[in-house]
C-alpha positions as CSV (number, residue, x, y, z in Angstrom):
1,M,23.9,44.4,-68.1
2,A,27.3,46.1,-67.6
3,A,28.4,46.7,-64.1
4,G,28.7,50.4,-64.7
5,I,31.7,52.7,-64.1
6,H,31.4,52.9,-60.4
7,G,31.1,49.1,-59.9
8,A,34.1,48.4,-62.2
9,R,36.3,50.9,-60.3
10,G,35.2,49.3,-57.0
11,R,36.4,45.9,-58.1
12,L,39.8,47.3,-59.2
13,A,40.3,48.8,-55.7
14,R,39.5,45.5,-54.0
15,S,41.8,43.5,-56.3
16,K,44.8,45.7,-55.5
17,V,44.3,45.6,-51.8
18,N,44.1,41.8,-51.8
19,I,47.4,41.6,-53.6
20,M,48.9,43.7,-50.9
21,A,47.6,41.4,-48.1
22,D,49.8,39.3,-45.9
23,Q,49.4,35.8,-47.3
24,N,50.1,34.2,-43.9
25,I,47.1,35.8,-42.3
26,L,43.6,34.9,-43.5
27,D,41.0,37.6,-44.0
28,V,38.3,35.9,-41.9
29,V,38.0,32.7,-39.8
30,I,34.5,31.5,-39.2
31,I,33.8,29.1,-36.4
32,G,30.6,27.2,-37.2
33,Y,29.4,25.7,-40.5
34,G,25.6,25.8,-40.2
35,P,23.6,28.0,-42.6
36,V,25.0,31.3,-41.0
37,G,28.6,30.2,-41.3
38,Q,28.1,28.7,-44.7
39,S,26.4,31.8,-46.0
40,L,28.9,34.3,-44.6
41,S,31.8,32.3,-46.1
42,I,30.1,32.4,-49.5
43,L,29.4,36.1,-49.3
44,L,33.0,36.8,-48.5
45,G,34.5,34.2,-50.7
46,E,32.7,35.4,-53.8
47,R,34.2,38.8,-53.1
48,G,37.7,37.3,-53.3
49,Y,38.6,37.2,-49.6
50,S,40.5,34.4,-48.0
51,V,38.1,32.6,-45.6
52,A,38.6,29.5,-43.5
53,V,35.6,27.8,-41.8
54,Y,35.9,25.3,-38.9
55,D,33.2,23.2,-37.5
56,R,33.4,20.6,-34.7
57,W,31.3,18.0,-36.5
58,P,32.9,15.9,-39.3
59,S,29.8,16.1,-41.5
60,L,26.7,18.2,-42.0
61,Y,23.9,17.7,-39.6
62,P,21.5,15.3,-41.5
63,L,18.2,16.1,-39.8
64,P,15.7,19.0,-40.3
65,R,15.6,22.0,-38.0
66,A,14.5,25.3,-39.6
67,V,11.7,25.0,-42.1
68,F,10.9,28.7,-43.0
69,H,12.6,31.6,-44.7
70,D,11.1,34.9,-45.8
71,H,11.3,37.0,-48.9
72,E,14.2,39.1,-47.7
73,I,16.3,35.9,-47.2
74,R,15.3,34.7,-50.6
75,R,17.0,37.9,-51.9
76,V,20.1,37.0,-50.0
77,F,20.1,33.6,-51.6
78,H,19.9,35.2,-55.0
79,A,22.8,37.5,-54.0
80,M,24.8,34.3,-53.3
81,G,24.0,33.0,-56.8
82,I,21.8,30.1,-55.6
83,G,18.4,31.6,-55.9
84,K,17.1,29.2,-58.6
85,E,18.5,26.2,-56.7
86,V,16.8,27.3,-53.5
87,E,13.6,27.7,-55.4
88,A,13.8,24.1,-56.5
89,L,14.1,22.8,-52.9
90,S,11.4,25.0,-51.3
91,Q,7.8,25.9,-51.7
92,P,5.8,29.1,-51.3
93,S,4.0,29.4,-48.0
94,A,0.2,29.3,-47.7
95,T,-1.7,31.6,-45.3
96,Y,-0.5,31.0,-41.7
97,Q,-3.6,30.3,-39.6
98,W,-4.2,30.1,-35.9
99,F,-7.2,28.0,-34.7
100,N,-8.9,27.6,-31.3
101,A,-9.7,24.2,-29.9
102,D,-13.0,24.1,-32.0
103,W,-11.0,25.0,-35.2
104,K,-12.4,28.5,-35.4
105,T,-9.9,30.9,-37.0
106,L,-8.4,33.3,-34.5
107,V,-5.7,34.8,-36.7
108,E,-4.6,34.7,-40.4
109,I,-1.3,36.0,-41.6
110,D,-1.1,35.8,-45.3
111,W,2.4,34.6,-46.0
112,S,1.3,33.8,-49.5
113,S,0.7,37.4,-50.4
114,E,3.0,39.5,-52.6
115,S,5.9,40.9,-50.7
116,I,8.1,44.0,-51.2
117,S,10.8,41.7,-52.6
118,D,8.8,40.4,-55.6
119,G,7.3,37.1,-54.6
120,P,5.4,35.7,-51.7
121,V,6.2,36.7,-48.1
122,G,7.4,33.2,-47.0
123,Y,8.8,29.9,-48.2
124,L,9.0,26.4,-46.6
125,F,12.1,24.3,-47.1
126,N,14.1,21.2,-45.9
127,Q,17.2,22.4,-44.0
128,P,19.4,19.4,-44.8
129,S,18.8,20.0,-48.5
130,L,19.6,23.7,-48.1
131,E,22.8,23.0,-46.1
132,A,23.9,20.6,-48.8
133,L,23.4,23.3,-51.4
134,L,25.3,25.9,-49.4
135,D,28.1,23.4,-48.7
136,S,28.5,22.6,-52.4
137,K,28.6,26.3,-53.2
138,A,31.1,27.2,-50.5
139,K,33.4,24.3,-51.5
140,S,33.3,25.5,-55.1
141,I,34.9,28.9,-54.2
142,P,38.7,28.7,-54.4
143,T,39.3,31.3,-51.6
144,I,37.2,29.3,-49.0
145,S,38.7,26.5,-47.0
146,V,36.1,24.3,-45.3
147,N,37.4,22.3,-42.3
148,Q,35.0,19.9,-40.7
149,G,35.8,17.9,-37.6
150,W,37.8,20.7,-36.0
151,E,36.9,22.2,-32.6
152,A,38.0,25.7,-31.6
153,V,39.7,25.5,-28.1
154,D,41.5,28.8,-27.8
155,L,41.0,32.3,-29.2
156,R,43.5,35.1,-28.7
157,E,43.4,38.7,-30.2
158,C,46.6,40.5,-31.1
159,D,47.0,44.0,-32.4
160,D,46.5,43.3,-36.1
161,Y,45.0,39.8,-36.1
162,C,43.5,36.9,-34.1
163,E,44.9,33.5,-33.4
164,V,42.5,30.5,-33.1
165,T,43.7,27.1,-31.9
166,L,41.8,24.1,-33.0
167,R,41.8,20.4,-32.3
168,R,40.7,17.6,-34.6
169,G,38.1,15.0,-33.7
170,A,36.3,12.0,-35.2
171,M,33.0,10.3,-34.4
172,K,33.2,6.9,-32.7
173,E,29.9,5.3,-31.7
174,N,28.2,8.7,-31.9
175,V,30.8,10.3,-29.6
176,W,33.2,13.0,-30.7
177,I,36.7,11.9,-29.8
178,P,39.8,14.1,-30.2
179,T,42.5,12.6,-32.4
180,G,45.4,14.6,-30.8
181,E,46.0,16.7,-33.9
182,T,45.9,20.5,-33.4
183,R,46.5,23.6,-35.5
184,T,46.6,27.4,-35.0
185,V,45.4,29.8,-37.7
186,K,45.6,33.6,-37.9
187,A,43.0,35.9,-39.3
188,R,42.3,39.6,-39.4
189,Y,38.8,38.8,-38.0
190,V,37.0,35.9,-36.4
191,V,33.2,35.3,-36.5
192,G,31.5,33.0,-34.1
193,A,28.6,31.4,-35.8
194,D,28.9,28.3,-33.6
195,G,25.4,28.0,-32.2
196,A,23.7,28.3,-28.9
197,N,26.6,26.9,-26.9
198,S,29.1,29.1,-28.8
199,F,32.7,28.7,-27.8
200,V,33.5,32.1,-29.3
201,R,30.8,33.9,-27.2
202,K,32.0,32.2,-24.0
203,S,35.6,32.9,-24.7
204,L,34.7,36.6,-25.0
205,G,32.9,36.5,-21.7
206,I,29.6,37.6,-23.3
207,T,26.5,36.8,-21.4
208,F,22.9,36.3,-22.5
209,E,20.0,38.5,-21.5
210,D,17.0,36.2,-20.9
211,L,13.8,37.8,-22.2
212,G,11.6,35.5,-20.3
213,F,10.2,32.8,-22.6
214,Q,10.8,29.1,-22.0
215,E,8.7,26.1,-23.1
216,D,9.4,22.5,-24.0
217,W,8.1,21.3,-27.4
218,L,8.4,18.0,-29.1
219,V,9.4,18.5,-32.8
220,I,8.5,15.7,-35.2
221,D,9.5,15.6,-38.9
222,L,8.1,12.9,-41.1
223,K,7.8,12.0,-44.8
224,P,4.4,10.9,-46.0
225,N,4.3,7.8,-48.1
226,E,3.9,8.2,-51.8
227,G,0.2,8.9,-52.7
228,V,-0.8,9.7,-49.1
229,Q,-2.8,12.9,-48.7
230,L,-3.1,14.2,-45.1
231,D,-6.1,16.1,-43.9
232,V,-4.3,18.9,-42.0
233,P,-4.1,22.7,-42.3
234,D,-1.2,23.6,-44.6
235,I,0.5,25.8,-42.1
236,G,-1.1,26.5,-38.8
237,Q,-1.2,26.7,-35.0
238,W,-3.9,24.7,-33.2
239,C,-4.3,26.8,-30.0
240,N,-5.9,24.0,-28.1
241,P,-5.3,24.2,-24.3
242,E,-5.4,20.4,-24.1
243,R,-2.4,20.3,-26.4
244,P,-1.0,23.4,-28.2
245,T,0.1,22.1,-31.6
246,T,2.0,23.4,-34.7
247,M,1.5,21.9,-38.2
248,V,3.7,23.1,-41.1
249,P,5.2,21.7,-44.2
250,G,8.8,20.7,-43.8
251,G,9.7,21.6,-47.4
252,P,8.6,19.7,-50.5
253,G,7.6,16.1,-49.5
254,Y,7.9,16.6,-45.8
255,R,5.6,17.5,-42.9
256,R,6.3,18.8,-39.4
257,W,4.3,18.7,-36.1
258,E,5.3,20.4,-32.9
259,F,3.6,19.5,-29.6
260,M,3.9,21.5,-26.4
261,R,4.9,19.4,-23.3
262,L,2.3,19.8,-20.6
263,P,3.2,20.2,-16.9
264,R,2.1,16.7,-16.1
265,E,4.4,15.1,-18.7
266,T,8.1,14.4,-18.2
267,R,10.8,15.1,-20.8
268,E,11.6,11.4,-21.0
269,E,8.0,10.5,-21.6
270,M,7.7,12.9,-24.5
271,Q,10.6,11.3,-26.4
272,Q,9.3,7.7,-26.4
273,P,8.3,6.4,-29.9
274,E,4.9,5.3,-28.7
275,K,4.3,8.8,-27.4
276,V,5.3,10.3,-30.7
277,W,2.8,8.1,-32.7
278,Q,0.1,8.7,-30.0
279,L,0.4,12.5,-30.5
280,L,0.4,12.1,-34.3
281,S,-2.5,9.7,-34.4
282,P,-5.3,12.2,-35.1
283,W,-3.6,13.0,-38.4
284,V,-1.2,10.3,-39.5
285,G,-0.3,6.7,-38.6
286,P,2.9,4.6,-39.0
287,D,1.4,2.9,-42.1
288,Q,1.1,6.3,-43.8
289,A,4.5,8.0,-43.2
290,T,8.1,7.5,-42.2
291,L,9.5,9.3,-39.2
292,V,12.6,11.4,-40.1
293,R,13.4,12.5,-36.6
294,Y,11.8,13.7,-33.3
295,A,13.4,15.7,-30.5
296,L,12.4,17.7,-27.5
297,Y,13.5,21.3,-27.7
298,T,13.4,24.0,-25.1
299,F,12.3,27.2,-26.9
300,R,14.1,30.1,-25.3
301,S,14.4,33.9,-25.8
302,L,18.0,34.9,-25.3
303,L,19.9,37.9,-26.5
304,A,23.7,38.4,-26.2
305,E,24.7,41.6,-24.4
306,Q,27.4,42.4,-26.9
307,W,27.9,41.1,-30.4
308,R,31.5,42.4,-31.0
309,K,34.7,42.6,-29.0
310,G,37.6,44.0,-31.0
311,R,38.3,41.8,-34.0
312,V,35.8,39.1,-33.0
313,V,32.0,39.1,-33.7
314,I,29.2,36.7,-33.1
315,A,26.2,35.9,-35.3
316,G,23.2,33.6,-35.5
317,D,22.3,31.4,-32.5
318,A,25.6,32.4,-30.8
319,A,24.1,35.9,-30.5
320,H,20.3,35.3,-30.2
321,Q,17.7,32.5,-29.7
322,M,14.0,32.9,-30.1
323,P,10.7,31.0,-30.0
324,P,9.8,29.6,-33.5
325,F,6.4,31.1,-33.9
326,M,7.5,33.7,-36.4
327,G,9.9,31.4,-38.3
328,Q,12.7,33.9,-37.8
329,G,15.4,32.0,-36.1
330,M,17.5,31.1,-39.1
331,C,16.4,34.2,-41.0
332,S,17.8,36.5,-38.2
333,G,21.1,34.7,-38.4
334,L,21.3,35.1,-42.1
335,R,20.6,38.8,-41.7
336,D,23.6,38.9,-39.3
337,A,25.8,37.4,-42.0
338,W,24.4,39.7,-44.7
339,N,25.0,42.8,-42.5
340,L,28.6,41.6,-41.7
341,A,29.5,40.8,-45.3
342,W,29.4,44.3,-46.7
343,R,31.1,45.8,-43.6
344,F,34.0,43.3,-43.9
345,D,34.1,44.1,-47.7
346,L,34.8,47.8,-47.1
347,I,37.2,47.2,-44.2
348,L,39.2,44.5,-46.0
349,K,39.4,46.6,-49.2
350,G,41.1,49.2,-47.0
351,I,38.3,51.8,-47.6
352,A,36.7,51.8,-44.2
353,S,38.4,51.5,-40.8
354,P,37.6,48.7,-38.4
355,A,35.3,51.2,-36.7
356,L,32.7,50.3,-39.4
357,L,32.0,47.2,-37.3
358,D,30.8,49.4,-34.5
359,G,27.5,49.7,-36.3
360,Y,26.8,45.9,-36.4
361,T,25.4,45.6,-32.9
362,P,23.3,48.8,-32.9
363,E,21.7,47.7,-36.2
364,R,21.2,44.0,-35.6
365,K,20.4,43.8,-31.9
366,P,17.3,46.1,-31.8
367,Q,15.8,44.5,-34.8
368,V,16.4,41.0,-33.4
369,R,15.0,42.1,-30.0
370,A,11.8,43.3,-31.8
371,V,11.5,40.0,-33.6
372,I,12.0,38.1,-30.3
373,D,9.4,40.2,-28.6
374,A,6.9,39.5,-31.4
375,S,7.7,35.8,-31.3
376,I,7.2,35.8,-27.5
377,A,3.8,37.6,-27.9
378,M,2.8,35.0,-30.5
379,G,4.0,32.2,-28.2
380,K,2.0,33.5,-25.3
381,V,-1.1,33.3,-27.4
382,V,-0.4,29.7,-28.6
383,C,1.0,28.2,-25.4
384,I,-2.1,28.6,-23.2
385,S,-2.9,25.3,-21.4
386,D,-5.5,26.7,-19.0
387,P,-9.1,26.3,-20.4
388,E,-10.4,29.5,-18.8
389,E,-7.5,31.6,-20.0
390,A,-7.9,30.1,-23.5
391,A,-11.6,30.9,-23.5
392,L,-10.8,34.6,-22.7
393,R,-8.2,34.6,-25.5
394,D,-10.7,33.1,-28.0
395,S,-13.3,35.7,-27.1
396,A,-10.9,38.5,-27.6
397,Y,-9.7,37.3,-31.0
398,L,-13.1,36.2,-32.3
399,S,-14.7,39.6,-31.4
400,G,-11.9,41.5,-33.2
401,N,-10.6,43.2,-30.0
402,V,-7.0,42.3,-30.6
403,P,-4.9,44.7,-32.7
404,P,-3.0,43.2,-35.7
405,L,0.6,42.3,-35.5
406,P,3.0,45.2,-35.9
407,P,4.9,45.5,-39.3
408,F,8.2,43.6,-39.5
409,P,10.9,45.8,-37.8
410,G,13.5,47.6,-39.8
411,I,16.8,49.1,-38.7
412,T,16.5,52.0,-36.2
413,D,20.2,52.9,-35.6
414,G,23.6,52.6,-37.3
415,L,24.3,53.5,-40.8
416,I,21.0,55.2,-41.8
417,H,20.2,58.9,-42.4
418,A,19.5,60.1,-38.9
419,D,16.8,62.6,-40.0
420,Q,14.8,59.8,-41.6
421,N,14.9,57.4,-38.7
422,P,11.9,55.0,-38.9
423,A,11.2,55.7,-35.3
424,H,10.1,59.2,-36.5
425,G,8.2,57.8,-39.5
426,G,11.1,58.0,-42.0
427,L,12.1,55.7,-44.7
428,A,15.7,55.1,-43.7
429,G,16.2,51.7,-42.2
430,Q,13.3,50.1,-44.0
431,L,13.8,47.2,-46.5
432,S,13.9,48.6,-50.0
433,V,11.7,47.5,-52.9
434,H,12.7,44.8,-55.4
435,G,11.0,43.9,-58.6
436,R,11.5,42.9,-62.2
437,V,12.9,45.4,-64.7
438,Q,13.5,45.6,-68.4
439,N,16.7,46.6,-70.0
440,A,17.1,46.9,-73.8
441,G,14.0,44.7,-74.2
442,E,15.1,41.9,-71.8
443,T,13.2,41.3,-68.6
444,M,15.0,40.2,-65.5
445,R,15.2,40.6,-61.7
446,Y,16.6,43.9,-60.7
447,D,19.3,42.2,-58.7
448,E,20.3,40.3,-61.9
449,A,20.5,43.6,-63.8
450,V,22.5,45.6,-61.3
451,P,25.5,44.3,-59.4
452,N,25.2,44.2,-55.6
453,G,26.6,47.1,-53.6
454,F,25.5,50.6,-52.6
455,H,22.9,51.8,-55.1
456,V,21.6,55.3,-55.9
457,I,18.2,54.7,-57.6
458,A,16.3,57.6,-59.1
459,L,12.7,57.6,-60.4
460,D,12.4,58.8,-64.0
461,A,16.0,60.0,-64.3
462,D,19.6,59.0,-64.5
463,P,21.0,60.1,-61.1
464,D,24.5,60.6,-62.5
465,Q,23.7,64.0,-63.9
466,Y,22.9,65.4,-60.5
467,L,26.2,64.4,-58.8
468,D,28.9,66.8,-57.8
469,D,32.6,65.8,-57.9
470,A,32.8,64.7,-54.2
471,A,29.7,62.5,-54.7
472,R,31.2,60.9,-57.8
473,A,34.5,60.3,-56.0
474,L,32.7,58.6,-53.1
475,L,30.7,56.3,-55.4
476,V,33.8,55.3,-57.3
477,Q,35.6,54.6,-54.0
478,I,32.9,52.4,-52.5
479,G,32.1,50.6,-55.8
480,A,28.5,52.0,-55.9
481,Q,25.9,51.7,-58.7
482,T,23.8,54.5,-60.0
483,I,20.6,53.7,-62.0
484,G,17.3,55.1,-63.0
485,I,13.9,53.4,-62.9
486,T,10.8,54.5,-64.9
487,R,7.4,53.6,-66.2
488,D,7.8,56.1,-69.0
489,Q,9.0,54.4,-72.2
490,S,10.3,57.8,-73.5
491,R,12.8,58.1,-70.6
492,L,14.5,54.7,-71.1
493,V,18.3,54.6,-71.6
494,A,20.0,51.2,-72.1
495,D,22.0,50.2,-69.0
496,R,21.1,53.5,-67.3
497,V,17.4,54.0,-67.0
498,L,15.5,50.8,-66.8
499,Y,11.8,50.0,-67.2
500,D,9.8,49.2,-64.1
501,V,7.9,46.1,-65.3
502,S,5.5,45.7,-62.4
503,G,5.3,49.3,-61.2
504,K,6.6,48.3,-57.8
505,Y,9.3,51.0,-57.9
506,Q,7.1,53.8,-58.9
507,A,4.5,52.9,-56.3
508,F,7.3,52.7,-53.6
509,F,8.7,56.1,-54.6
510,E,5.3,57.7,-54.7
511,E,4.2,56.2,-51.4
512,H,7.3,57.7,-49.7
513,R,7.3,60.9,-51.7
514,A,10.8,60.3,-52.9
515,R,12.6,60.9,-56.1
516,V,15.9,59.2,-55.1
517,L,16.8,56.2,-52.9
518,I,20.2,55.5,-51.5
519,V,20.2,51.8,-50.8
520,R,22.8,49.8,-48.8
521,P,24.3,46.5,-50.1
522,D,22.0,44.6,-47.7
523,Y,19.0,46.2,-49.4
524,Y,18.1,48.5,-46.5
525,V,17.4,52.2,-47.4
526,Y,20.1,54.5,-46.1
527,G,18.0,57.5,-47.0
528,A,15.7,59.1,-49.5
529,C,15.7,62.5,-51.4
530,A,12.6,64.4,-52.3
531,A,14.5,66.3,-55.1
532,Y,17.3,65.1,-57.4
533,E,19.4,68.1,-56.4
534,D,19.7,66.7,-52.9
535,I,21.6,63.6,-53.8
536,S,25.1,64.9,-53.4
537,A,24.3,66.4,-49.9
538,M,22.9,63.0,-48.7
539,L,25.9,61.2,-50.1
540,A,28.2,63.5,-48.2
541,T,26.3,62.4,-45.0
542,L,26.8,58.8,-46.1
543,A,30.5,59.4,-46.5
544,S,30.9,60.7,-43.0
545,G,29.0,57.6,-41.6
546,L,31.1,55.0,-43.5
547,Q,34.1,55.3,-41.1
548,R,36.4,55.6,-44.0
549,R,40.1,55.2,-43.4
550,D,41.9,58.5,-42.8
551,G,43.2,60.0,-46.0
552,I,41.7,57.3,-48.2
553,T,40.3,59.8,-50.7
554,D,43.8,61.0,-51.3
555,T,44.9,57.5,-52.3
556,L,42.5,57.3,-55.2
557,N,44.4,57.7,-58.4
558,Q,42.9,58.7,-61.7
559,H,41.9,55.1,-62.4
560,G,39.9,54.8,-59.1
561,E,42.4,52.3,-57.7
562,V,43.7,52.3,-54.1
563,A,47.3,53.3,-54.1
564,A,49.9,51.2,-52.3
């Protein structure tokens, strides 16, 4: 499908601004090359921005860590152009089950059910395979420079850019040794995606708030031998006070167990090979599988007080750490990258002022806090080692006296229509619907049919006909897309009003009594209109919230380009 007039004009604007850029200063330097740094580099590099990524380690980490991503993150992978490849290295989740010591079901969370994003709620994957895919994608983009084996040692912010000093290192007998080589790079912005011990966070003097959860768990990944079938729940928590245990797939062909360390056990004891096989013995033996790795982790709940200072921001584990019971650690980091990507895009185009980054912390921090709180609540259910307390828990769950988990949190602050804040029951800040559409007889994903960006989506109509001149100018300026969705064959217009194949869009609009949605590039709803005639007024509110550069509308010439 054609990009549409608004999308085409947006790309012209970006192209001209990039030509104007100082070639001696990069657009963005990213410190850290895990999934968050990899993904952000791809999201920016594919938009044409100059990005350099630096990571202390000379090669990718070869062992598993995260094993779960949800439907929203699958949409992000599709936006990066690797959706089909990620599908090949992951598997849809089954129902997530919690059992008591006697294997009675306490909780079931159906991660296999249909999600708002068109597909199951969750997926299991092998992180080294995912990182290898992201690495290949990043290194294929000409505007991205990937530098492995470089440690950031100094960070300085100037008026118009930042300077990062790095030193090179190499591995000798499993120890990182500096080579003596250093370099300094300049960038308009710096992102610290450098993990829990983040140099960037520490250099900014940002402290963590401890939300109060801390437990040691032994994490074991193994690969069953060919033909071996293990008699274990597909994905579950065994809430046994004698030994709380997690069992999940580790992606196609892999399995993971996690065992809580009990008070009587030492950290050293838990990491002995004989202890590992002893813990695994009820389910699998050394003649049935190969150990991939095992390590003792301290599950924490930490939240950085600030996520941005000037031209520097932090993301991923540098900004937050959480217990794994919701599978949201990596997912939350990728949401950070996804949130930053469209903000940097508008700022680096010259359309928005740097103040657009002010919305990053107010949007991301409350959502992550809510996810951490839910993860802690789940962890407190799982991590009970006292038999009497466990019996009370079991009784409460088995009798149905425990309320269900709250819905996944959306965005409650930042760039959303204030009158429709979800705290007051509004649609703004919720994840928007995604499904399959048909255009000119061809069926495809909506995000394959319509280029990424701000979207104005109308039910049963082409929203273009309801726009005033100011709204049209705004949409041209920000490279937005306007599209109609319908279940009425008589209303179809090629490239303008698409057929709602599954009925997901019609159901979503009707549930929320909306005729029009304004959707952000990260798929969150900015706001909804109950009447087509209200679109321009809502877009005027969006315009005021975008922190556009002073006078930018006067620089748009008749071709929609940004004037020099």
